[in-house]
N, C-alpha and C positions, 0 to 999 in steps of 0.2 A: 504494499499500499503506501509505502514513504518513497518507494522509487517511481511510482507512477506521479506523486504529487511532484517530486523534483522534477520529471520528464516534462510534466504540464509548466513548471515554473521557467525551465530551461527555453522550451517552446514559446513560451509568451515573452521572453526576454529577446530572443532571436527575431521574433516578429516586431517587436517595438524597435529594435536597431534597425532592422531592413527598412520598416516604414520610415524612420526619420532620414535614413540614407536616400530613400527613392525621393522625399519629398525635397530634400536640399537639392540633389540632381535636378530636379525638374525647377526648381527656383533658378537654378544656376543657368538653365537652357534659356529660359523666358527673360531673364535679366541681361540687357544690352552692356551694363558698365561691367568691365573686366575685373574691376577691384571692389565690386560690391561684397564678395565672399572671402575677400583677402583678408589674412591676418596683419598684424600690424608690421610686420617684417617684410611684407611683400615688395620685390624689387620693382615690378611694375608701378605701383603706387608711389615709392619713392622716387623714381624717374618722373613720374607725373608731377609730382609736388615740386621737386627740384625747377624742372621747365617752368612752371607757373611762377614760381618764386623769380626766376630769372626775367621771365617777362614783365612781371611788376617791376622790377629795378630798372628795366630798360625804359619803359613806359614813363616813370617817374623820371629820369634824365633827360628824356627828350622833350618834357613839357617846356615851353617858353615863357617867361616872364612877360607881361604886356607892358609893365613899367620901366623894364631894363633896356 
């Protein structure tokens, strides 16, 4: 009887894990943003943030003063 209960619990755990993996895979397919599911150390995210920072710095340097 205990073995049956253990098998049922293990089966429930496997099904739960499988369902969550399937849901996350489906969300990744539907999402166009490549960094939506990245961890904080994602190289792609880091490169995008560096590029955005460089663009902001360049746009600040190019602004002309109307008084000068």
